[in-house]
CHARMM internal coordinates of N, CA and C (Angstrom, degrees):
IC EDIT
DIST 1 N 1 CA 1.4393
DIST 1 CA 1 C 1.5296
ANGL 1 N 1 CA 1 C 107.85
DIST 1 C 2 N 1.3170
ANGL 1 CA 1 C 2 N 115.85
DIHE 1 N 1 CA 1 C 2 N 136.09
DIST 2 N 2 CA 1.4620
ANGL 1 C 2 N 2 CA 119.67
DIHE 1 CA 1 C 2 N 2 CA 179.98
DIST 2 CA 2 C 1.5295
ANGL 2 N 2 CA 2 C 109.78
DIHE 1 C 2 N 2 CA 2 C -68.45
DIST 2 C 3 N 1.3167
ANGL 2 CA 2 C 3 N 115.90
DIHE 2 N 2 CA 2 C 3 N 161.81
DIST 3 N 3 CA 1.4647
ANGL 2 C 3 N 3 CA 119.29
DIHE 2 CA 2 C 3 N 3 CA -179.59
DIST 3 CA 3 C 1.5253
ANGL 3 N 3 CA 3 C 110.91
DIHE 2 C 3 N 3 CA 3 C -64.48
DIST 3 C 4 N 1.3356
ANGL 3 CA 3 C 4 N 116.52
DIHE 3 N 3 CA 3 C 4 N -34.56
DIST 4 N 4 CA 1.4600
ANGL 3 C 4 N 4 CA 119.67
DIHE 3 CA 3 C 4 N 4 CA 178.13
DIST 4 CA 4 C 1.5299
ANGL 4 N 4 CA 4 C 110.52
DIHE 3 C 4 N 4 CA 4 C -65.93
DIST 4 C 5 N 1.3172
ANGL 4 CA 4 C 5 N 117.19
DIHE 4 N 4 CA 4 C 5 N -43.58
DIST 5 N 5 CA 1.4603
ANGL 4 C 5 N 5 CA 120.63
DIHE 4 CA 4 C 5 N 5 CA -179.82
DIST 5 CA 5 C 1.5252
ANGL 5 N 5 CA 5 C 110.90
DIHE 4 C 5 N 5 CA 5 C -67.54
DIST 5 C 6 N 1.3246
ANGL 5 CA 5 C 6 N 116.84
DIHE 5 N 5 CA 5 C 6 N -37.43
DIST 6 N 6 CA 1.4675
ANGL 5 C 6 N 6 CA 120.47
DIHE 5 CA 5 C 6 N 6 CA 178.08
DIST 6 CA 6 C 1.5326
ANGL 6 N 6 CA 6 C 110.24
DIHE 5 C 6 N 6 CA 6 C -64.23
DIST 6 C 7 N 1.3148
ANGL 6 CA 6 C 7 N 117.10
DIHE 6 N 6 CA 6 C 7 N -45.21
DIST 7 N 7 CA 1.4620
ANGL 6 C 7 N 7 CA 121.46
DIHE 6 CA 6 C 7 N 7 CA 179.15
DIST 7 CA 7 C 1.5236
ANGL 7 N 7 CA 7 C 110.32
DIHE 6 C 7 N 7 CA 7 C -64.17
DIST 7 C 8 N 1.3313
ANGL 7 CA 7 C 8 N 117.03
DIHE 7 N 7 CA 7 C 8 N -39.73
DIST 8 N 8 CA 1.4592
ANGL 7 C 8 N 8 CA 120.69
DIHE 7 CA 7 C 8 N 8 CA 178.56
DIST 8 CA 8 C 1.5355
ANGL 8 N 8 CA 8 C 110.22
DIHE 7 C 8 N 8 CA 8 C -64.10
DIST 8 C 9 N 1.3081
ANGL 8 CA 8 C 9 N 117.06
DIHE 8 N 8 CA 8 C 9 N -41.05
DIST 9 N 9 CA 1.4650
ANGL 8 C 9 N 9 CA 121.61
DIHE 8 CA 8 C 9 N 9 CA 177.98
DIST 9 CA 9 C 1.5230
ANGL 9 N 9 CA 9 C 110.82
DIHE 8 C 9 N 9 CA 9 C -62.99
DIST 9 C 10 N 1.3288
ANGL 9 CA 9 C 10 N 116.76
DIHE 9 N 9 CA 9 C 10 N -42.40
DIST 10 N 10 CA 1.4618
ANGL 9 C 10 N 10 CA 120.46
DIHE 9 CA 9 C 10 N 10 CA 177.19
DIST 10 CA 10 C 1.5244
ANGL 10 N 10 CA 10 C 110.86
DIHE 9 C 10 N 10 CA 10 C -64.64
DIST 10 C 11 N 1.3483
ANGL 10 CA 10 C 11 N 116.71
DIHE 10 N 10 CA 10 C 11 N -36.59
DIST 11 N 11 CA 1.4631
ANGL 10 C 11 N 11 CA 120.26
DIHE 10 CA 10 C 11 N 11 CA 176.66
DIST 11 CA 11 C 1.5215
ANGL 11 N 11 CA 11 C 110.72
DIHE 10 C 11 N 11 CA 11 C -61.66
DIST 11 C 12 N 1.3309
ANGL 11 CA 11 C 12 N 117.04
DIHE 11 N 11 CA 11 C 12 N -43.94
DIST 12 N 12 CA 1.4619
ANGL 11 C 12 N 12 CA 120.39
DIHE 11 CA 11 C 12 N 12 CA 179.59
DIST 12 CA 12 C 1.5284
ANGL 12 N 12 CA 12 C 110.67
DIHE 11 C 12 N 12 CA 12 C -59.02
DIST 12 C 13 N 1.3079
ANGL 12 CA 12 C 13 N 117.57
DIHE 12 N 12 CA 12 C 13 N -41.79
DIST 13 N 13 CA 1.4732
ANGL 12 C 13 N 13 CA 120.98
DIHE 12 CA 12 C 13 N 13 CA 177.89
DIST 13 CA 13 C 1.5220
ANGL 13 N 13 CA 13 C 111.02
DIHE 12 C 13 N 13 CA 13 C -60.91
DIST 13 C 14 N 1.3207
ANGL 13 CA 13 C 14 N 117.21
DIHE 13 N 13 CA 13 C 14 N -39.96
DIST 14 N 14 CA 1.4657
ANGL 13 C 14 N 14 CA 119.44
DIHE 13 CA 13 C 14 N 14 CA -179.21
DIST 14 CA 14 C 1.5198
ANGL 14 N 14 CA 14 C 111.52
DIHE 13 C 14 N 14 CA 14 C -68.25
DIST 14 C 15 N 1.3165
ANGL 14 CA 14 C 15 N 117.07
DIHE 14 N 14 CA 14 C 15 N -31.36
DIST 15 N 15 CA 1.4667
ANGL 14 C 15 N 15 CA 120.15
DIHE 14 CA 14 C 15 N 15 CA 179.08
DIST 15 CA 15 C 1.5237
ANGL 15 N 15 CA 15 C 110.23
DIHE 14 C 15 N 15 CA 15 C -61.24
DIST 15 C 16 N 1.3213
ANGL 15 CA 15 C 16 N 116.47
DIHE 15 N 15 CA 15 C 16 N -38.84
DIST 16 N 16 CA 1.4575
ANGL 15 C 16 N 16 CA 120.22
DIHE 15 CA 15 C 16 N 16 CA -176.26
DIST 16 CA 16 C 1.5251
ANGL 16 N 16 CA 16 C 114.27
DIHE 15 C 16 N 16 CA 16 C -89.76
DIST 16 C 17 N 1.3457
ANGL 16 CA 16 C 17 N 117.01
DIHE 16 N 16 CA 16 C 17 N -28.35
DIST 17 N 17 CA 1.4590
ANGL 16 C 17 N 17 CA 118.90
DIHE 16 CA 16 C 17 N 17 CA -170.21
DIST 17 CA 17 C 1.5212
ANGL 17 N 17 CA 17 C 115.61
DIHE 16 C 17 N 17 CA 17 C -122.72
DIST 17 C 18 N 1.3145
ANGL 17 CA 17 C 18 N 118.43
DIHE 17 N 17 CA 17 C 18 N -3.53
DIST 18 N 18 CA 1.4657
ANGL 17 C 18 N 18 CA 121.01
DIHE 17 CA 17 C 18 N 18 CA -176.89
DIST 18 CA 18 C 1.5340
ANGL 18 N 18 CA 18 C 110.10
DIHE 17 C 18 N 18 CA 18 C -127.88
DIST 18 C 19 N 1.2955
ANGL 18 CA 18 C 19 N 114.88
DIHE 18 N 18 CA 18 C 19 N 178.22
DIST 19 N 19 CA 1.4593
ANGL 18 C 19 N 19 CA 122.61
DIHE 18 CA 18 C 19 N 19 CA 176.23
DIST 19 CA 19 C 1.5354
ANGL 19 N 19 CA 19 C 109.21
DIHE 18 C 19 N 19 CA 19 C -82.18
DIST 19 C 20 N 1.3333
ANGL 19 CA 19 C 20 N 117.09
DIHE 19 N 19 CA 19 C 20 N 159.41
DIST 20 N 20 CA 1.4677
ANGL 19 C 20 N 20 CA 120.07
DIHE 19 CA 19 C 20 N 20 CA -179.41
DIST 20 CA 20 C 1.5323
ANGL 20 N 20 CA 20 C 114.16
DIHE 19 C 20 N 20 CA 20 C -57.19
DIST 20 C 21 N 1.3360
ANGL 20 CA 20 C 21 N 118.00
DIHE 20 N 20 CA 20 C 21 N -26.16
DIST 21 N 21 CA 1.4717
ANGL 20 C 21 N 21 CA 119.99
DIHE 20 CA 20 C 21 N 21 CA 178.23
DIST 21 CA 21 C 1.5237
ANGL 21 N 21 CA 21 C 110.83
DIHE 20 C 21 N 21 CA 21 C -57.77
DIST 21 C 22 N 1.3231
ANGL 21 CA 21 C 22 N 116.08
DIHE 21 N 21 CA 21 C 22 N -40.66
DIST 22 N 22 CA 1.4626
ANGL 21 C 22 N 22 CA 120.26
DIHE 21 CA 21 C 22 N 22 CA -179.21
DIST 22 CA 22 C 1.5239
ANGL 22 N 22 CA 22 C 110.96
DIHE 21 C 22 N 22 CA 22 C -68.81
DIST 22 C 23 N 1.3110
ANGL 22 CA 22 C 23 N 117.58
DIHE 22 N 22 CA 22 C 23 N -39.96
DIST 23 N 23 CA 1.4636
ANGL 22 C 23 N 23 CA 119.18
DIHE 22 CA 22 C 23 N 23 CA -179.58
DIST 23 CA 23 C 1.5255
ANGL 23 N 23 CA 23 C 110.66
DIHE 22 C 23 N 23 CA 23 C -66.25
DIST 23 C 24 N 1.3280
ANGL 23 CA 23 C 24 N 117.29
DIHE 23 N 23 CA 23 C 24 N -34.79
DIST 24 N 24 CA 1.4681
ANGL 23 C 24 N 24 CA 120.69
DIHE 23 CA 23 C 24 N 24 CA 177.53
DIST 24 CA 24 C 1.5233
ANGL 24 N 24 CA 24 C 110.44
DIHE 23 C 24 N 24 CA 24 C -62.77
DIST 24 C 25 N 1.3047
ANGL 24 CA 24 C 25 N 116.38
DIHE 24 N 24 CA 24 C 25 N -37.87
DIST 25 N 25 CA 1.4706
ANGL 24 C 25 N 25 CA 120.38
DIHE 24 CA 24 C 25 N 25 CA 178.93
DIST 25 CA 25 C 1.5317
ANGL 25 N 25 CA 25 C 110.50
DIHE 24 C 25 N 25 CA 25 C -58.74
DIST 25 C 26 N 1.3271
ANGL 25 CA 25 C 26 N 116.63
DIHE 25 N 25 CA 25 C 26 N -45.11
DIST 26 N 26 CA 1.4661
ANGL 25 C 26 N 26 CA 119.85
DIHE 25 CA 25 C 26 N 26 CA -179.72
DIST 26 CA 26 C 1.5262
ANGL 26 N 26 CA 26 C 111.92
DIHE 25 C 26 N 26 CA 26 C -72.51
DIST 26 C 27 N 1.3234
ANGL 26 CA 26 C 27 N 117.23
DIHE 26 N 26 CA 26 C 27 N -34.89
DIST 27 N 27 CA 1.4549
ANGL 26 C 27 N 27 CA 119.33
DIHE 26 CA 26 C 27 N 27 CA 177.03
DIST 27 CA 27 C 1.5300
ANGL 27 N 27 CA 27 C 111.34
DIHE 26 C 27 N 27 CA 27 C -64.96
DIST 27 C 28 N 1.3196
ANGL 27 CA 27 C 28 N 117.05
DIHE 27 N 27 CA 27 C 28 N -35.54
DIST 28 N 28 CA 1.4725
ANGL 27 C 28 N 28 CA 119.99
DIHE 27 CA 27 C 28 N 28 CA 175.83
DIST 28 CA 28 C 1.5219
ANGL 28 N 28 CA 28 C 110.30
DIHE 27 C 28 N 28 CA 28 C -63.71
DIST 28 C 29 N 1.3329
ANGL 28 CA 28 C 29 N 116.42
DIHE 28 N 28 CA 28 C 29 N -39.59
DIST 29 N 29 CA 1.4672
ANGL 28 C 29 N 29 CA 119.97
DIHE 28 CA 28 C 29 N 29 CA 177.15
DIST 29 CA 29 C 1.5272
ANGL 29 N 29 CA 29 C 110.81
DIHE 28 C 29 N 29 CA 29 C -64.25
DIST 29 C 30 N 1.3347
ANGL 29 CA 29 C 30 N 116.30
DIHE 29 N 29 CA 29 C 30 N -40.92
DIST 30 N 30 CA 1.4599
ANGL 29 C 30 N 30 CA 119.70
DIHE 29 CA 29 C 30 N 30 CA 178.38
DIST 30 CA 30 C 1.5210
ANGL 30 N 30 CA 30 C 111.38
DIHE 29 C 30 N 30 CA 30 C -65.08
DIST 30 C 31 N 1.3293
ANGL 30 CA 30 C 31 N 116.98
DIHE 30 N 30 CA 30 C 31 N -36.97
DIST 31 N 31 CA 1.4573
ANGL 30 C 31 N 31 CA 120.32
DIHE 30 CA 30 C 31 N 31 CA 177.45
DIST 31 CA 31 C 1.5246
ANGL 31 N 31 CA 31 C 111.96
DIHE 30 C 31 N 31 CA 31 C -68.68
DIST 31 C 32 N 1.3263
ANGL 31 CA 31 C 32 N 117.86
DIHE 31 N 31 CA 31 C 32 N -27.66
DIST 32 N 32 CA 1.4621
ANGL 31 C 32 N 32 CA 120.25
DIHE 31 CA 31 C 32 N 32 CA 174.79
DIST 32 CA 32 C 1.5247
ANGL 32 N 32 CA 32 C 110.02
DIHE 31 C 32 N 32 CA 32 C -67.50
DIST 32 C 33 N 1.3232
ANGL 32 CA 32 C 33 N 116.82
DIHE 32 N 32 CA 32 C 33 N -33.78
DIST 33 N 33 CA 1.4580
ANGL 32 C 33 N 33 CA 121.42
DIHE 32 CA 32 C 33 N 33 CA 179.15
DIST 33 CA 33 C 1.5264
ANGL 33 N 33 CA 33 C 110.51
DIHE 32 C 33 N 33 CA 33 C -76.01
DIST 33 C 34 N 1.3396
ANGL 33 CA 33 C 34 N 116.71
DIHE 33 N 33 CA 33 C 34 N -45.32
DIST 34 N 34 CA 1.4627
ANGL 33 C 34 N 34 CA 121.87
DIHE 33 CA 33 C 34 N 34 CA -177.51
DIST 34 CA 34 C 1.5216
ANGL 34 N 34 CA 34 C 109.72
DIHE 33 C 34 N 34 CA 34 C -140.95
DIST 34 C 35 N 1.3183
ANGL 34 CA 34 C 35 N 116.30
DIHE 34 N 34 CA 34 C 35 N 93.34
DIST 35 N 35 CA 1.4652
ANGL 34 C 35 N 35 CA 119.65
DIHE 34 CA 34 C 35 N 35 CA -177.15
DIST 35 CA 35 C 1.5260
ANGL 35 N 35 CA 35 C 112.70
DIHE 34 C 35 N 35 CA 35 C -83.76
DIST 35 C 36 N 1.3286
ANGL 35 CA 35 C 36 N 117.59
DIHE 35 N 35 CA 35 C 36 N 0.90
DIST 36 N 36 CA 1.4611
ANGL 35 C 36 N 36 CA 121.61
DIHE 35 CA 35 C 36 N 36 CA 177.62
DIST 36 CA 36 C 1.5286
ANGL 36 N 36 CA 36 C 112.18
DIHE 35 C 36 N 36 CA 36 C -103.85
DIST 36 C 37 N 1.3168
ANGL 36 CA 36 C 37 N 116.35
DIHE 36 N 36 CA 36 C 37 N 20.61
DIST 37 N 37 CA 1.4559
ANGL 36 C 37 N 37 CA 120.92
DIHE 36 CA 36 C 37 N 37 CA 177.59
DIST 37 CA 37 C 1.5270
ANGL 37 N 37 CA 37 C 109.29
DIHE 36 C 37 N 37 CA 37 C -94.60
DIST 37 C 38 N 1.3228
ANGL 37 CA 37 C 38 N 117.44
DIHE 37 N 37 CA 37 C 38 N 111.67
DIST 38 N 38 CA 1.4629
ANGL 37 C 38 N 38 CA 118.29
DIHE 37 CA 37 C 38 N 38 CA 178.63
DIST 38 CA 38 C 1.5276
ANGL 38 N 38 CA 38 C 111.62
DIHE 37 C 38 N 38 CA 38 C -64.95
DIST 38 C 39 N 1.3194
ANGL 38 CA 38 C 39 N 116.36
DIHE 38 N 38 CA 38 C 39 N -28.77
DIST 39 N 39 CA 1.4643
ANGL 38 C 39 N 39 CA 119.72
DIHE 38 CA 38 C 39 N 39 CA -179.75
DIST 39 CA 39 C 1.5209
ANGL 39 N 39 CA 39 C 111.90
DIHE 38 C 39 N 39 CA 39 C -63.22
DIST 39 C 40 N 1.3139
ANGL 39 CA 39 C 40 N 117.42
DIHE 39 N 39 CA 39 C 40 N -43.21
DIST 40 N 40 CA 1.4661
ANGL 39 C 40 N 40 CA 120.49
DIHE 39 CA 39 C 40 N 40 CA -179.18
DIST 40 CA 40 C 1.5256
ANGL 40 N 40 CA 40 C 110.74
DIHE 39 C 40 N 40 CA 40 C -66.41
DIST 40 C 41 N 1.3245
ANGL 40 CA 40 C 41 N 116.47
DIHE 40 N 40 CA 40 C 41 N -38.35
DIST 41 N 41 CA 1.4656
ANGL 40 C 41 N 41 CA 119.35
DIHE 40 CA 40 C 41 N 41 CA 177.43
DIST 41 CA 41 C 1.5247
ANGL 41 N 41 CA 41 C 110.27
DIHE 40 C 41 N 41 CA 41 C -65.99
DIST 41 C 42 N 1.3375
ANGL 41 CA 41 C 42 N 116.54
DIHE 41 N 41 CA 41 C 42 N -43.60
DIST 42 N 42 CA 1.4563
ANGL 41 C 42 N 42 CA 120.21
DIHE 41 CA 41 C 42 N 42 CA 179.67
DIST 42 CA 42 C 1.5276
ANGL 42 N 42 CA 42 C 110.80
DIHE 41 C 42 N 42 CA 42 C -62.45
DIST 42 C 43 N 1.3311
ANGL 42 CA 42 C 43 N 116.82
DIHE 42 N 42 CA 42 C 43 N -44.66
DIST 43 N 43 CA 1.4679
ANGL 42 C 43 N 43 CA 120.18
DIHE 42 CA 42 C 43 N 43 CA -179.96
DIST 43 CA 43 C 1.5230
ANGL 43 N 43 CA 43 C 111.37
DIHE 42 C 43 N 43 CA 43 C -65.20
DIST 43 C 44 N 1.3191
ANGL 43 CA 43 C 44 N 117.34
DIHE 43 N 43 CA 43 C 44 N -33.45
DIST 44 N 44 CA 1.4615
ANGL 43 C 44 N 44 CA 120.28
DIHE 43 CA 43 C 44 N 44 CA 174.50
DIST 44 CA 44 C 1.5170
ANGL 44 N 44 CA 44 C 110.08
DIHE 43 C 44 N 44 CA 44 C -64.06
DIST 44 C 45 N 1.3234
ANGL 44 CA 44 C 45 N 116.15
DIHE 44 N 44 CA 44 C 45 N -42.12
DIST 45 N 45 CA 1.4539
ANGL 44 C 45 N 45 CA 120.23
DIHE 44 CA 44 C 45 N 45 CA 176.89
DIST 45 CA 45 C 1.5196
ANGL 45 N 45 CA 45 C 111.94
DIHE 44 C 45 N 45 CA 45 C -60.54
DIST 45 C 46 N 1.3054
ANGL 45 CA 45 C 46 N 116.95
DIHE 45 N 45 CA 45 C 46 N -41.48
DIST 46 N 46 CA 1.4653
ANGL 45 C 46 N 46 CA 121.04
DIHE 45 CA 45 C 46 N 46 CA 177.92
DIST 46 CA 46 C 1.5260
ANGL 46 N 46 CA 46 C 110.59
DIHE 45 C 46 N 46 CA 46 C -62.69
DIST 46 C 47 N 1.3226
ANGL 46 CA 46 C 47 N 116.58
DIHE 46 N 46 CA 46 C 47 N -43.97
DIST 47 N 47 CA 1.4684
ANGL 46 C 47 N 47 CA 119.98
DIHE 46 CA 46 C 47 N 47 CA 179.93
DIST 47 CA 47 C 1.5204
ANGL 47 N 47 CA 47 C 111.80
DIHE 46 C 47 N 47 CA 47 C -63.23
DIST 47 C 48 N 1.3303
ANGL 47 CA 47 C 48 N 116.21
DIHE 47 N 47 CA 47 C 48 N -43.92
DIST 48 N 48 CA 1.4623
ANGL 47 C 48 N 48 CA 119.11
DIHE 47 CA 47 C 48 N 48 CA 177.39
DIST 48 CA 48 C 1.5244
ANGL 48 N 48 CA 48 C 111.29
DIHE 47 C 48 N 48 CA 48 C -64.92
DIST 48 C 49 N 1.3248
ANGL 48 CA 48 C 49 N 116.86
DIHE 48 N 48 CA 48 C 49 N -36.71
DIST 49 N 49 CA 1.4684
ANGL 48 C 49 N 49 CA 120.01
DIHE 48 CA 48 C 49 N 49 CA 177.38
DIST 49 CA 49 C 1.5228
ANGL 49 N 49 CA 49 C 110.99
DIHE 48 C 49 N 49 CA 49 C -63.54
DIST 49 C 50 N 1.3225
ANGL 49 CA 49 C 50 N 116.63
DIHE 49 N 49 CA 49 C 50 N -39.61
DIST 50 N 50 CA 1.4614
ANGL 49 C 50 N 50 CA 120.42
DIHE 49 CA 49 C 50 N 50 CA 177.95
DIST 50 CA 50 C 1.5260
ANGL 50 N 50 CA 50 C 111.97
DIHE 49 C 50 N 50 CA 50 C -61.79
DIST 50 C 51 N 1.3246
ANGL 50 CA 50 C 51 N 115.36
DIHE 50 N 50 CA 50 C 51 N -28.69
DIST 51 N 51 CA 1.4696
ANGL 50 C 51 N 51 CA 120.41
DIHE 50 CA 50 C 51 N 51 CA 177.49
DIST 51 CA 51 C 1.5292
ANGL 51 N 51 CA 51 C 111.58
DIHE 50 C 51 N 51 CA 51 C -89.75
DIST 51 C 52 N 1.3337
ANGL 51 CA 51 C 52 N 116.94
DIHE 51 N 51 CA 51 C 52 N 1.23
DIST 52 N 52 CA 1.4590
ANGL 51 C 52 N 52 CA 124.07
DIHE 51 CA 51 C 52 N 52 CA -177.33
DIST 52 CA 52 C 1.5378
ANGL 52 N 52 CA 52 C 112.03
DIHE 51 C 52 N 52 CA 52 C 62.08
DIST 52 C 53 N 1.3197
ANGL 52 CA 52 C 53 N 115.44
DIHE 52 N 52 CA 52 C 53 N 30.63
DIST 53 N 53 CA 1.4647
ANGL 52 C 53 N 53 CA 121.53
DIHE 52 CA 52 C 53 N 53 CA 176.05
DIST 53 CA 53 C 1.5363
ANGL 53 N 53 CA 53 C 107.58
DIHE 52 C 53 N 53 CA 53 C -101.10
DIST 53 C 54 N 1.3066
ANGL 53 CA 53 C 54 N 114.36
DIHE 53 N 53 CA 53 C 54 N 69.98
DIST 54 N 54 CA 1.4594
ANGL 53 C 54 N 54 CA 120.40
DIHE 53 CA 53 C 54 N 54 CA -173.43
DIST 54 CA 54 C 1.5205
ANGL 54 N 54 CA 54 C 112.98
DIHE 53 C 54 N 54 CA 54 C -66.35
DIST 54 C 55 N 1.3352
ANGL 54 CA 54 C 55 N 116.85
DIHE 54 N 54 CA 54 C 55 N -27.87
DIST 55 N 55 CA 1.4610
ANGL 54 C 55 N 55 CA 120.00
DIHE 54 CA 54 C 55 N 55 CA 178.36
DIST 55 CA 55 C 1.5312
ANGL 55 N 55 CA 55 C 111.25
DIHE 54 C 55 N 55 CA 55 C -64.82
DIST 55 C 56 N 1.3192
ANGL 55 CA 55 C 56 N 117.59
DIHE 55 N 55 CA 55 C 56 N -24.52
DIST 56 N 56 CA 1.4645
ANGL 55 C 56 N 56 CA 121.48
DIHE 55 CA 55 C 56 N 56 CA 176.47
DIST 56 CA 56 C 1.5259
ANGL 56 N 56 CA 56 C 111.09
DIHE 55 C 56 N 56 CA 56 C -94.87
DIST 56 C 57 N 1.3215
ANGL 56 CA 56 C 57 N 116.95
DIHE 56 N 56 CA 56 C 57 N -27.89
DIST 57 N 57 CA 1.4676
ANGL 56 C 57 N 57 CA 121.18
DIHE 56 CA 56 C 57 N 57 CA -177.60
DIST 57 CA 57 C 1.5260
ANGL 57 N 57 CA 57 C 111.82
DIHE 56 C 57 N 57 CA 57 C -71.42
DIST 57 C 58 N 1.3160
ANGL 57 CA 57 C 58 N 116.81
DIHE 57 N 57 CA 57 C 58 N -43.25
DIST 58 N 58 CA 1.4624
ANGL 57 C 58 N 58 CA 120.67
DIHE 57 CA 57 C 58 N 58 CA -174.65
DIST 58 CA 58 C 1.5319
ANGL 58 N 58 CA 58 C 112.38
DIHE 57 C 58 N 58 CA 58 C -59.77
DIST 58 C 59 N 1.3464
ANGL 58 CA 58 C 59 N 119.82
DIHE 58 N 58 CA 58 C 59 N -46.30
DIST 59 N 59 CA 1.4706
ANGL 58 C 59 N 59 CA 118.11
DIHE 58 CA 58 C 59 N 59 CA 178.24
DIST 59 CA 59 C 1.5314
ANGL 59 N 59 CA 59 C 112.98
DIHE 58 C 59 N 59 CA 59 C -61.91
DIST 59 C 60 N 1.3177
ANGL 59 CA 59 C 60 N 117.12
DIHE 59 N 59 CA 59 C 60 N -31.70
DIST 60 N 60 CA 1.4652
ANGL 59 C 60 N 60 CA 119.53
DIHE 59 CA 59 C 60 N 60 CA 177.99
DIST 60 CA 60 C 1.5264
ANGL 60 N 60 CA 60 C 110.96
DIHE 59 C 60 N 60 CA 60 C -68.10
DIST 60 C 61 N 1.3316
ANGL 60 CA 60 C 61 N 116.52
DIHE 60 N 60 CA 60 C 61 N -43.05
DIST 61 N 61 CA 1.4649
ANGL 60 C 61 N 61 CA 120.31
DIHE 60 CA 60 C 61 N 61 CA 176.13
DIST 61 CA 61 C 1.5243
ANGL 61 N 61 CA 61 C 110.71
DIHE 60 C 61 N 61 CA 61 C -61.73
DIST 61 C 62 N 1.3329
ANGL 61 CA 61 C 62 N 116.36
DIHE 61 N 61 CA 61 C 62 N -43.62
DIST 62 N 62 CA 1.4639
ANGL 61 C 62 N 62 CA 120.23
DIHE 61 CA 61 C 62 N 62 CA -179.65
DIST 62 CA 62 C 1.5239
ANGL 62 N 62 CA 62 C 111.28
DIHE 61 C 62 N 62 CA 62 C -63.20
DIST 62 C 63 N 1.3236
ANGL 62 CA 62 C 63 N 116.73
DIHE 62 N 62 CA 62 C 63 N -39.26
DIST 63 N 63 CA 1.4692
ANGL 62 C 63 N 63 CA 120.17
DIHE 62 CA 62 C 63 N 63 CA 178.62
DIST 63 CA 63 C 1.5259
ANGL 63 N 63 CA 63 C 110.68
DIHE 62 C 63 N 63 CA 63 C -65.20
DIST 63 C 64 N 1.3250
ANGL 63 CA 63 C 64 N 116.84
DIHE 63 N 63 CA 63 C 64 N -40.16
DIST 64 N 64 CA 1.4691
ANGL 63 C 64 N 64 CA 120.52
DIHE 63 CA 63 C 64 N 64 CA 178.02
DIST 64 CA 64 C 1.5265
ANGL 64 N 64 CA 64 C 110.18
DIHE 63 C 64 N 64 CA 64 C -61.54
DIST 64 C 65 N 1.3348
ANGL 64 CA 64 C 65 N 116.99
DIHE 64 N 64 CA 64 C 65 N -44.28
DIST 65 N 65 CA 1.4631
ANGL 64 C 65 N 65 CA 120.24
DIHE 64 CA 64 C 65 N 65 CA 178.27
DIST 65 CA 65 C 1.5220
ANGL 65 N 65 CA 65 C 111.67
DIHE 64 C 65 N 65 CA 65 C -63.92
DIST 65 C 66 N 1.3189
ANGL 65 CA 65 C 66 N 116.38
DIHE 65 N 65 CA 65 C 66 N -42.47
DIST 66 N 66 CA 1.4646
ANGL 65 C 66 N 66 CA 120.85
DIHE 65 CA 65 C 66 N 66 CA -178.91
DIST 66 CA 66 C 1.5283
ANGL 66 N 66 CA 66 C 111.06
DIHE 65 C 66 N 66 CA 66 C -61.17
DIST 66 C 67 N 1.3201
ANGL 66 CA 66 C 67 N 116.99
DIHE 66 N 66 CA 66 C 67 N -42.84
DIST 67 N 67 CA 1.4672
ANGL 66 C 67 N 67 CA 120.70
DIHE 66 CA 66 C 67 N 67 CA 179.31
DIST 67 CA 67 C 1.5267
ANGL 67 N 67 CA 67 C 110.07
DIHE 66 C 67 N 67 CA 67 C -65.47
DIST 67 C 68 N 1.3377
ANGL 67 CA 67 C 68 N 116.74
DIHE 67 N 67 CA 67 C 68 N -43.09
DIST 68 N 68 CA 1.4682
ANGL 67 C 68 N 68 CA 119.49
DIHE 67 CA 67 C 68 N 68 CA 177.95
DIST 68 CA 68 C 1.5214
ANGL 68 N 68 CA 68 C 111.32
DIHE 67 C 68 N 68 CA 68 C -59.98
DIST 68 C 69 N 1.3290
ANGL 68 CA 68 C 69 N 117.40
DIHE 68 N 68 CA 68 C 69 N -44.72
DIST 69 N 69 CA 1.4608
ANGL 68 C 69 N 69 CA 120.68
DIHE 68 CA 68 C 69 N 69 CA -179.99
DIST 69 CA 69 C 1.5277
ANGL 69 N 69 CA 69 C 110.95
DIHE 68 C 69 N 69 CA 69 C -65.32
DIST 69 C 70 N 1.3186
ANGL 69 CA 69 C 70 N 116.41
DIHE 69 N 69 CA 69 C 70 N -37.28
DIST 70 N 70 CA 1.4603
ANGL 69 C 70 N 70 CA 120.74
DIHE 69 CA 69 C 70 N 70 CA 178.62
DIST 70 CA 70 C 1.5314
ANGL 70 N 70 CA 70 C 110.81
DIHE 69 C 70 N 70 CA 70 C -62.73
DIST 70 C 71 N 1.3240
ANGL 70 CA 70 C 71 N 116.53
DIHE 70 N 70 CA 70 C 71 N -35.24
DIST 71 N 71 CA 1.4637
ANGL 70 C 71 N 71 CA 121.72
DIHE 70 CA 70 C 71 N 71 CA 178.70
DIST 71 CA 71 C 1.5199
ANGL 71 N 71 CA 71 C 112.40
DIHE 70 C 71 N 71 CA 71 C -80.49
DIST 71 C 72 N 1.3408
ANGL 71 CA 71 C 72 N 116.07
DIHE 71 N 71 CA 71 C 72 N -9.20
DIST 72 N 72 CA 1.4477
ANGL 71 C 72 N 72 CA 120.06
DIHE 71 CA 71 C 72 N 72 CA -178.44
DIST 72 CA 72 C 1.5169
ANGL 72 N 72 CA 72 C 113.55
DIHE 71 C 72 N 72 CA 72 C 79.73
DIST 72 C 73 N 1.3236
ANGL 72 CA 72 C 73 N 116.69
DIHE 72 N 72 CA 72 C 73 N 22.03
DIST 73 N 73 CA 1.4635
ANGL 72 C 73 N 73 CA 120.35
DIHE 72 CA 72 C 73 N 73 CA 178.53
DIST 73 CA 73 C 1.5130
ANGL 73 N 73 CA 73 C 110.04
DIHE 72 C 73 N 73 CA 73 C -113.19
DIST 73 C 74 N 1.3096
ANGL 73 CA 73 C 74 N 114.86
DIHE 73 N 73 CA 73 C 74 N 157.97
DIST 74 N 74 CA 1.4552
ANGL 73 C 74 N 74 CA 120.27
DIHE 73 CA 73 C 74 N 74 CA 177.61
DIST 74 CA 74 C 1.5173
ANGL 74 N 74 CA 74 C 108.47
DIHE 73 C 74 N 74 CA 74 C -110.22
DIST 74 C 75 N 1.3315
ANGL 74 CA 74 C 75 N 116.96
DIHE 74 N 74 CA 74 C 75 N 128.54
DIST 75 N 75 CA 1.4595
ANGL 74 C 75 N 75 CA 118.95
DIHE 74 CA 74 C 75 N 75 CA -179.08
DIST 75 CA 75 C 1.5183
ANGL 75 N 75 CA 75 C 111.98
DIHE 74 C 75 N 75 CA 75 C -70.70
END
COOR INIT
IC SEED 1 N 1 CA 1 C
IC BUILD
């Protein structure tokens, strides 16, 4: 299994069995591997929103939208 797939699998486990802080840790690792993934930015925004850290969530949502627009796709 690639390191990206392993990290993604660990992230999924944290979504179901851990607090959002743990899932953010894995999403940051995934963004280090692929920072042009709108999905990882969006999921980071969701995790921050769950923690009511909207000041961190909004830039993640905006980055996800920006990447989608750059690719010419609509989310």
